[in-house]
DRENZAFI-924372 format. One record per residue (C-alpha): residue in one letter; x, y, z; residue number from 1. Coordinates in Angstrom, 1 decimal, decimal comma, always signed. Each point is the difference from the previous one (the first is absolute). Layout:
BEGIN
{residu = a	px = X	py = Y	pz = Z	num = NUM}
...
This chain:
BEGIN
{residu = m	px = +8,8	py = +42,7	pz = -1,0	num = 1}
{residu = s	px = -2,6	py = -0,6	pz = +2,3	num = 2}
{residu = r	px = +0,5	py = -2,7	pz = +3,2	num = 3}
{residu = r	px = -3,2	py = -1,7	pz = -1,3	num = 4}
{residu = a	px = +1,7	py = -0,7	pz = -3,1	num = 5}
{residu = a	px = +3,3	py = -0,8	pz = +1,5	num = 6}
{residu = i	px = -1,6	py = -1,9	pz = +2,2	num = 7}
{residu = g	px = -1,3	py = -2,3	pz = -3,1	num = 8}
{residu = i	px = +3,1	py = -0,1	pz = -2,0	num = 9}
{residu = l	px = +2,0	py = -1,6	pz = +3,4	num = 10}
{residu = w	px = -3,2	py = -2,5	pz = +0,3	num = 11}
{residu = h	px = +0,4	py = -0,8	pz = -3,5	num = 12}
{residu = a	px = +3,0	py = -0,5	pz = +0,3	num = 13}
{residu = v	px = -0,1	py = -2,4	pz = +2,9	num = 14}
{residu = l	px = -2,4	py = -2,0	pz = -1,9	num = 15}
{residu = i	px = +2,0	py = -0,1	pz = -2,5	num = 16}
{residu = a	px = +3,1	py = -1,3	pz = +1,8	num = 17}
{residu = l	px = -2,1	py = -2,4	pz = +1,4	num = 18}
{residu = l	px = -1,3	py = -1,4	pz = -3,3	num = 19}
{residu = l	px = +3,5	py = -0,1	pz = -1,5	num = 20}
{residu = a	px = +1,4	py = -2,3	pz = +3,6	num = 21}
{residu = m	px = -3,1	py = -2,7	pz = -0,7	num = 22}
{residu = f	px = +0,6	py = -0,4	pz = -3,5	num = 23}
{residu = y	px = +3,8	py = -0,2	pz = +0,2	num = 24}
{residu = p	px = +0,3	py = -3,5	pz = +0,9	num = 25}
{residu = i	px = -2,3	py = -0,6	pz = -3,0	num = 26}
{residu = a	px = +2,5	py = +1,5	pz = -2,1	num = 27}
{residu = f	px = +2,9	py = -1,9	pz = +1,5	num = 28}
{residu = a	px = -1,8	py = -3,5	pz = -0,3	num = 29}
{residu = l	px = -0,8	py = +0,6	pz = -3,7	num = 30}
{residu = s	px = +3,6	py = +1,8	pz = -0,7	num = 31}
{residu = n	px = +1,8	py = -3,1	pz = +1,4	num = 32}
{residu = s	px = -2,0	py = -2,4	pz = -1,5	num = 33}
{residu = f	px = +1,4	py = +1,2	pz = -3,2	num = 34}
{residu = k	px = +3,5	py = +0,1	pz = +1,3	num = 35}
{residu = s	px = +2,6	py = -3,0	pz = -0,3	num = 36}
{residu = i	px = +1,3	py = -0,8	pz = +3,6	num = 37}
{residu = s	px = +3,4	py = +1,5	pz = -0,9	num = 38}
{residu = d	px = -1,6	py = +3,5	pz = -0,6	num = 39}
{residu = a	px = -2,6	py = -0,3	pz = +2,7	num = 40}
{residu = y	px = +3,0	py = -0,3	pz = +2,7	num = 41}
{residu = s	px = +1,7	py = +2,3	pz = -1,7	num = 42}
{residu = s	px = -2,8	py = +2,7	pz = -0,8	num = 43}
{residu = v	px = -2,7	py = -1,3	pz = +2,5	num = 44}
{residu = m	px = -1,5	py = +3,5	pz = +0,7	num = 45}
{residu = e	px = +0,1	py = +1,4	pz = -3,4	num = 46}
{residu = l	px = -3,8	py = -0,4	pz = -1,9	num = 47}
{residu = i	px = +0,7	py = -0,1	pz = -3,1	num = 48}
{residu = p	px = +2,4	py = -3,2	pz = -1,0	num = 49}
{residu = s	px = +2,7	py = +0,8	pz = -2,3	num = 50}
{residu = r	px = +0,0	py = -3,3	pz = -1,6	num = 51}
{residu = p	px = -3,9	py = -1,5	pz = -0,1	num = 52}
{residu = t	px = -0,1	py = -3,5	pz = +0,2	num = 53}
{residu = l	px = -2,9	py = -2,7	pz = +0,1	num = 54}
{residu = e	px = +2,4	py = -2,8	pz = +1,1	num = 55}
{residu = n	px = -2,0	py = +0,3	pz = +3,7	num = 56}
{residu = y	px = -3,4	py = -0,6	pz = -1,8	num = 57}
{residu = s	px = +1,2	py = -2,5	pz = -1,8	num = 58}
{residu = r	px = +1,6	py = -1,7	pz = +3,2	num = 59}
{residu = v	px = -3,5	py = +0,2	pz = +1,8	num = 60}
{residu = f	px = -1,9	py = -1,4	pz = -2,7	num = 61}
{residu = s	px = +2,5	py = -2,9	pz = -0,5	num = 62}
{residu = r	px = +0,8	py = -0,8	pz = +3,5	num = 63}
{residu = l	px = -3,9	py = +0,5	pz = +1,4	num = 64}
{residu = d	px = -3,2	py = -1,6	pz = -1,5	num = 65}
{residu = v	px = -1,5	py = +3,4	pz = +0,0	num = 66}
{residu = w	px = -3,3	py = +0,1	pz = -1,0	num = 67}
{residu = r	px = -0,8	py = -2,7	pz = +2,3	num = 68}
{residu = i	px = +1,5	py = +2,0	pz = +2,7	num = 69}
{residu = t	px = -2,3	py = +3,0	pz = -1,3	num = 70}
{residu = a	px = -2,9	py = -2,3	pz = -0,5	num = 71}
{residu = n	px = +0,5	py = -1,1	pz = +3,7	num = 72}
{residu = t	px = +0,0	py = +3,3	pz = +1,2	num = 73}
{residu = l	px = -3,1	py = +1,1	pz = -1,9	num = 74}
{residu = f	px = -2,0	py = -2,6	pz = +1,5	num = 75}
{residu = i	px = +0,5	py = +0,6	pz = +3,8	num = 76}
{residu = a	px = -0,1	py = +3,7	pz = -1,2	num = 77}
{residu = l	px = -3,4	py = -0,6	pz = -1,4	num = 78}
{residu = v	px = -1,5	py = -2,4	pz = +2,4	num = 79}
{residu = a	px = +0,8	py = +2,5	pz = +2,6	num = 80}
{residu = s	px = -1,4	py = +3,1	pz = -2,0	num = 81}
{residu = v	px = -3,2	py = -1,4	pz = -1,0	num = 82}
{residu = f	px = -1,0	py = -1,8	pz = +3,4	num = 83}
{residu = k	px = +1,5	py = +3,1	pz = +2,1	num = 84}
{residu = v	px = -2,1	py = +2,5	pz = -2,6	num = 85}
{residu = l	px = -3,3	py = -2,7	pz = +0,4	num = 86}
{residu = t	px = +0,6	py = -0,2	pz = +3,9	num = 87}
{residu = s	px = +0,4	py = +3,8	pz = +0,5	num = 88}
{residu = i	px = -2,9	py = +0,8	pz = -2,1	num = 89}
{residu = l	px = -2,7	py = -2,3	pz = +2,1	num = 90}
{residu = a	px = +1,4	py = +0,8	pz = +3,3	num = 91}
{residu = a	px = +0,0	py = +4,3	pz = -0,6	num = 92}
{residu = y	px = -3,6	py = -0,9	pz = -1,8	num = 93}
{residu = a	px = -0,9	py = -1,1	pz = +3,3	num = 94}
{residu = f	px = +1,6	py = +2,5	pz = +2,4	num = 95}
{residu = t	px = -1,7	py = +2,9	pz = -2,4	num = 96}
{residu = e	px = -3,7	py = -1,9	pz = -0,7	num = 97}
{residu = f	px = -1,2	py = -1,8	pz = +3,5	num = 98}
{residu = s	px = -0,2	py = +0,7	pz = +3,4	num = 99}
{residu = f	px = +1,1	py = -2,7	pz = +2,6	num = 100}
{residu = p	px = +1,0	py = +0,1	pz = +3,3	num = 101}
{residu = g	px = +3,7	py = +0,7	pz = +0,6	num = 102}
{residu = r	px = +0,7	py = +1,0	pz = -3,5	num = 103}
{residu = g	px = +1,9	py = +3,2	pz = +1,0	num = 104}
{residu = v	px = +1,9	py = -1,9	pz = +2,3	num = 105}
{residu = l	px = +0,5	py = -3,4	pz = -2,6	num = 106}
{residu = y	px = +1,0	py = +3,1	pz = -2,6	num = 107}
{residu = f	px = +2,7	py = +1,5	pz = +2,5	num = 108}
{residu = v	px = +1,7	py = -3,3	pz = +0,9	num = 109}
{residu = m	px = +0,2	py = -1,2	pz = -4,2	num = 110}
{residu = i	px = +1,1	py = +3,3	pz = -0,8	num = 111}
{residu = s	px = +2,5	py = -0,1	pz = +3,0	num = 112}
{residu = t	px = +1,9	py = -2,9	pz = -1,2	num = 113}
{residu = i	px = +1,7	py = +2,1	pz = -3,1	num = 114}
{residu = f	px = +2,0	py = +1,2	pz = +2,7	num = 115}
{residu = i	px = +1,3	py = -3,9	pz = +1,2	num = 116}
{residu = p	px = +3,3	py = -0,4	pz = -1,1	num = 117}
{residu = f	px = +0,7	py = -2,9	pz = -2,5	num = 118}
{residu = n	px = +2,4	py = -1,9	pz = +2,1	num = 119}
{residu = v	px = -3,0	py = -0,4	pz = +2,7	num = 120}
{residu = t	px = -2,0	py = -1,8	pz = -2,2	num = 121}
{residu = m	px = +3,2	py = -1,7	pz = -2,1	num = 122}
{residu = l	px = +0,1	py = -3,3	pz = +2,2	num = 123}
{residu = p	px = -3,8	py = -0,8	pz = +0,7	num = 124}
{residu = n	px = -0,5	py = +0,5	pz = -3,6	num = 125}
{residu = y	px = +2,8	py = -2,0	pz = -1,0	num = 126}
{residu = l	px = -1,0	py = -3,0	pz = +2,4	num = 127}
{residu = s	px = -3,1	py = +0,1	pz = -1,0	num = 128}
{residu = i	px = +0,9	py = -0,7	pz = -3,7	num = 129}
{residu = t	px = +2,2	py = -2,6	pz = +0,8	num = 130}
{residu = s	px = -2,8	py = -1,7	pz = +2,1	num = 131}
{residu = l	px = -1,9	py = -0,2	pz = -2,9	num = 132}
{residu = g	px = +2,5	py = -1,5	pz = -2,6	num = 133}
{residu = l	px = +0,6	py = +3,0	pz = -2,0	num = 134}
{residu = n	px = +3,5	py = +0,9	pz = +0,9	num = 135}
{residu = d	px = +2,3	py = +0,9	pz = -3,4	num = 136}
{residu = t	px = -3,1	py = +0,5	pz = -1,7	num = 137}
{residu = l	px = -1,5	py = +3,3	pz = -2,0	num = 138}
{residu = v	px = -3,4	py = -0,5	pz = +1,6	num = 139}
{residu = g	px = +1,7	py = +0,1	pz = +3,1	num = 140}
{residu = v	px = +2,0	py = +3,1	pz = -0,5	num = 141}
{residu = a	px = -3,4	py = +1,2	pz = -1,2	num = 142}
{residu = l	px = -2,4	py = -1,2	pz = +2,9	num = 143}
{residu = p	px = +0,8	py = +2,6	pz = +2,6	num = 144}
{residu = q	px = -0,4	py = +2,8	pz = -2,7	num = 145}
{residu = l	px = -3,9	py = -0,6	pz = -0,2	num = 146}
{residu = c	px = -1,1	py = +3,5	pz = +1,6	num = 147}
{residu = d	px = +1,0	py = +3,0	pz = +1,2	num = 148}
{residu = a	px = -1,0	py = +2,5	pz = +2,4	num = 149}
{residu = t	px = +1,6	py = +3,0	pz = -2,4	num = 150}
{residu = g	px = -2,5	py = -0,8	pz = -2,6	num = 151}
{residu = i	px = -3,1	py = -0,3	pz = +2,2	num = 152}
{residu = f	px = +1,1	py = +3,6	pz = +1,3	num = 153}
{residu = l	px = +0,7	py = +1,7	pz = -3,5	num = 154}
{residu = i	px = -3,2	py = -1,6	pz = -1,7	num = 155}
{residu = r	px = -2,3	py = +0,3	pz = +3,3	num = 156}
{residu = q	px = +1,0	py = +4,2	pz = -0,2	num = 157}
{residu = s	px = -0,8	py = -0,4	pz = -3,7	num = 158}
{residu = m	px = -3,5	py = -1,9	pz = +0,0	num = 159}
{residu = r	px = -1,0	py = +2,8	pz = +2,9	num = 160}
{residu = t	px = +0,3	py = +2,8	pz = -2,3	num = 161}
{residu = i	px = -3,1	py = -1,6	pz = -2,1	num = 162}
{residu = p	px = -3,0	py = +2,1	pz = +0,3	num = 163}
{residu = r	px = -2,6	py = -1,5	pz = +2,3	num = 164}
{residu = s	px = -2,4	py = +0,7	pz = -2,0	num = 165}
{residu = i	px = +1,1	py = -2,3	pz = -3,2	num = 166}
{residu = l	px = -0,1	py = -3,0	pz = +2,8	num = 167}
{residu = e	px = -3,6	py = +1,3	pz = +1,4	num = 168}
{residu = a	px = -1,2	py = -0,1	pz = -3,4	num = 169}
{residu = a	px = +1,2	py = -3,0	pz = -0,8	num = 170}
{residu = r	px = -1,4	py = -1,6	pz = +3,5	num = 171}
{residu = m	px = -3,6	py = +1,6	pz = -1,2	num = 172}
{residu = e	px = +0,7	py = -2,4	pz = -3,2	num = 173}
{residu = n	px = +0,6	py = -3,3	pz = +2,6	num = 174}
{residu = r	px = +3,4	py = -0,3	pz = -1,6	num = 175}
{residu = s	px = +1,5	py = -2,8	pz = +2,0	num = 176}
{residu = s	px = +3,3	py = +1,3	pz = +1,6	num = 177}
{residu = l	px = +2,1	py = -2,1	pz = -2,4	num = 178}
{residu = g	px = -1,7	py = +1,0	pz = -2,9	num = 179}
{residu = m	px = +1,0	py = +3,8	pz = +1,4	num = 180}
{residu = l	px = +3,4	py = -0,9	pz = +0,5	num = 181}
{residu = t	px = +0,6	py = -1,2	pz = -3,1	num = 182}
{residu = d	px = -2,5	py = +2,4	pz = -1,8	num = 183}
{residu = i	px = +1,0	py = +3,2	pz = +1,6	num = 184}
{residu = v	px = +2,6	py = -0,1	pz = +2,4	num = 185}
{residu = v	px = +2,7	py = -1,8	pz = -1,4	num = 186}
{residu = p	px = -0,3	py = +2,1	pz = -3,2	num = 187}
{residu = l	px = +0,0	py = +3,5	pz = +1,6	num = 188}
{residu = t	px = +2,9	py = -0,9	pz = +2,3	num = 189}
{residu = r	px = +1,8	py = -2,0	pz = -3,5	num = 190}
{residu = p	px = +3,4	py = +2,7	pz = +0,5	num = 191}
{residu = a	px = +0,4	py = -0,4	pz = +4,0	num = 192}
{residu = i	px = -0,3	py = -4,2	pz = -0,6	num = 193}
{residu = l	px = +2,6	py = +0,3	pz = -3,2	num = 194}
{residu = s	px = +2,0	py = +1,8	pz = +1,4	num = 195}
{residu = s	px = -0,2	py = -2,0	pz = +3,4	num = 196}
{residu = a	px = +0,6	py = -3,3	pz = -2,4	num = 197}
{residu = i	px = +3,2	py = +1,5	pz = -1,5	num = 198}
{residu = i	px = +1,7	py = +0,8	pz = +3,5	num = 199}
{residu = f	px = -0,9	py = -3,5	pz = +0,6	num = 200}
{residu = f	px = +1,7	py = -1,4	pz = -2,9	num = 201}
{residu = i	px = +2,9	py = +2,0	pz = +0,2	num = 202}
{residu = n	px = +0,4	py = -0,6	pz = +4,1	num = 203}
{residu = s	px = -0,4	py = -4,2	pz = -0,8	num = 204}
{residu = w	px = +2,3	py = +0,6	pz = -2,8	num = 205}
{residu = n	px = +3,3	py = +1,8	pz = +1,7	num = 206}
{residu = e	px = -0,3	py = -2,4	pz = +2,8	num = 207}
{residu = y	px = +3,1	py = -1,8	pz = +1,4	num = 208}
{residu = v	px = -0,3	py = -1,1	pz = +3,8	num = 209}
{residu = w	px = -3,1	py = -2,3	pz = -0,3	num = 210}
{residu = p	px = +1,2	py = -1,6	pz = -3,4	num = 211}
{residu = v	px = +3,1	py = -0,5	pz = +1,3	num = 212}
{residu = l	px = -1,1	py = -1,5	pz = +3,4	num = 213}
{residu = m	px = -2,3	py = -2,0	pz = -1,7	num = 214}
{residu = l	px = +1,2	py = -1,0	pz = -3,7	num = 215}
{residu = k	px = +3,5	py = -2,7	pz = -0,1	num = 216}
{residu = s	px = -0,2	py = -1,1	pz = -3,5	num = 217}
{residu = k	px = +1,5	py = +2,0	pz = -2,6	num = 218}
{residu = e	px = -3,3	py = -1,3	pz = -2,7	num = 219}
{residu = n	px = -2,0	py = +1,9	pz = +2,5	num = 220}
{residu = f	px = +1,9	py = +3,4	pz = +0,3	num = 221}
{residu = t	px = -1,0	py = +3,3	pz = -0,7	num = 222}
{residu = l	px = +1,7	py = +2,6	pz = -1,2	num = 223}
{residu = s	px = +1,2	py = +1,5	pz = +3,5	num = 224}
{residu = l	px = +1,4	py = -3,3	pz = +0,6	num = 225}
{residu = a	px = +1,6	py = -0,5	pz = -3,2	num = 226}
{residu = l	px = +2,2	py = +3,1	pz = +0,9	num = 227}
{residu = q	px = +1,6	py = -1,1	pz = +3,0	num = 228}
{residu = m	px = +1,4	py = -2,7	pz = -2,0	num = 229}
{residu = y	px = +2,6	py = +2,5	pz = -1,1	num = 230}
{residu = i	px = +0,4	py = +2,1	pz = +2,8	num = 231}
{residu = s	px = +2,9	py = -1,5	pz = +2,6	num = 232}
{residu = s	px = +0,3	py = +0,7	pz = +3,9	num = 233}
{residu = e	px = +3,2	py = +1,8	pz = -1,4	num = 234}
{residu = g	px = -2,0	py = +2,3	pz = -2,4	num = 235}
{residu = g	px = -0,8	py = -1,7	pz = -2,8	num = 236}
{residu = t	px = +2,3	py = -2,1	pz = -2,4	num = 237}
{residu = e	px = -2,1	py = +1,0	pz = -2,8	num = 238}
{residu = f	px = -0,8	py = +3,3	pz = +0,8	num = 239}
{residu = t	px = -1,3	py = +1,1	pz = -3,9	num = 240}
{residu = v	px = -2,1	py = -3,3	pz = -0,4	num = 241}
{residu = a	px = -1,8	py = +0,9	pz = +3,0	num = 242}
{residu = m	px = -0,9	py = +3,4	pz = -1,1	num = 243}
{residu = a	px = -1,5	py = -1,2	pz = -3,3	num = 244}
{residu = v	px = -2,1	py = -2,2	pz = +2,1	num = 245}
{residu = s	px = -0,9	py = +2,8	pz = +1,9	num = 246}
{residu = v	px = -1,0	py = +1,7	pz = -3,3	num = 247}
{residu = l	px = -2,3	py = -3,0	pz = -1,1	num = 248}
{residu = a	px = -1,7	py = -0,2	pz = +3,5	num = 249}
{residu = m	px = -0,8	py = +3,9	pz = +0,1	num = 250}
{residu = l	px = -1,6	py = +0,1	pz = -3,6	num = 251}
{residu = v	px = -3,0	py = -1,1	pz = +0,6	num = 252}
{residu = p	px = -1,4	py = +1,8	pz = +3,9	num = 253}
{residu = f	px = +2,0	py = +3,4	pz = -1,8	num = 254}
{residu = g	px = -2,1	py = -0,4	pz = -3,5	num = 255}
{residu = l	px = -3,4	py = -0,8	pz = +2,2	num = 256}
{residu = y	px = +0,8	py = +3,3	pz = +2,0	num = 257}
{residu = v	px = +0,8	py = +2,0	pz = -2,8	num = 258}
{residu = m	px = -3,1	py = -1,0	pz = -1,4	num = 259}
{residu = f	px = -2,5	py = -0,1	pz = +3,2	num = 260}
{residu = q	px = +1,8	py = +3,3	pz = +1,5	num = 261}
{residu = k	px = -3,4	py = +2,2	pz = -0,2	num = 262}
{residu = f	px = -2,1	py = -2,9	pz = +1,4	num = 263}
{residu = i	px = +2,6	py = -0,7	pz = +3,1	num = 264}
{residu = v	px = +0,4	py = +3,9	pz = +0,7	num = 265}
{residu = s	px = -3,5	py = +1,0	pz = +0,1	num = 266}
{residu = t	px = -0,9	py = -3,2	pz = +2,2	num = 267}
{residu = f	px = +2,3	py = +1,2	pz = +2,8	num = 268}
{residu = t	px = -1,4	py = +3,3	pz = -0,6	num = 269}
{residu = s	px = -3,3	py = -0,4	pz = +0,7	num = 270}
{residu = s	px = +0,3	py = -2,7	pz = +2,8	num = 271}
{residu = g	px = +0,1	py = +2,4	pz = +2,3	num = 272}
{residu = v	px = -3,7	py = +2,0	pz = -1,1	num = 273}
{residu = k	px = -1,8	py = -1,9	pz = +2,3	num = 274}
{residu = g	px = +1,1	py = -1,4	pz = +3,3	num = 275}
């Protein structure tokens, strides 16, 4: 065996090990959601339940208004995703097609916000939402999430790959800027827009810290907040039920990623084609 082949085998072994390590928490939650509490504590690390049961899921649906909680989560995720996509498209188009004083500096400042931790902006956002009287509302949770610098970066990078000749031909036909955006730019950058929308949706669906800060009423809870109801400070008194809630919470984002992973991967791969 050549040295190159040996390195290739070693590299693939490392990748497989990392893949298994990433999927183990998902398998762990799925397995224990089908165990009774006694079986879970006696065989918590076993991934195949010896006596599978649906008791935990039955408890979840009997104790929680799962459909309302899911609707709350879906509302926040959809509102945040739609507005993030719209603002990202408009900002990316402006930074790509229009020349104005300070464009480079403004773009750099906007993109640099990606590296600002959420803890820095959490308190100002909380005070702003509270002053608007939107505390403990779904709108109050979604409002600070209406734009995203990451989306601007990804979509702008995709827009920069559009051949200039296509846009120049459209200008010669006296097409308006809005017409060029809707008829040419958006269709050509659809994979990047779609993948950005999926990323926004998944991030908003899984958000925990901001909703737990804003929402106090159980009727406004999201799935991530419903999970905390089964976790105590001692480590969890209803561990298997919490695992069932975890599985329900991960179904939608996991399904979306599986369906659209090609667009997501291609977007991140092509984002470095043009700087």
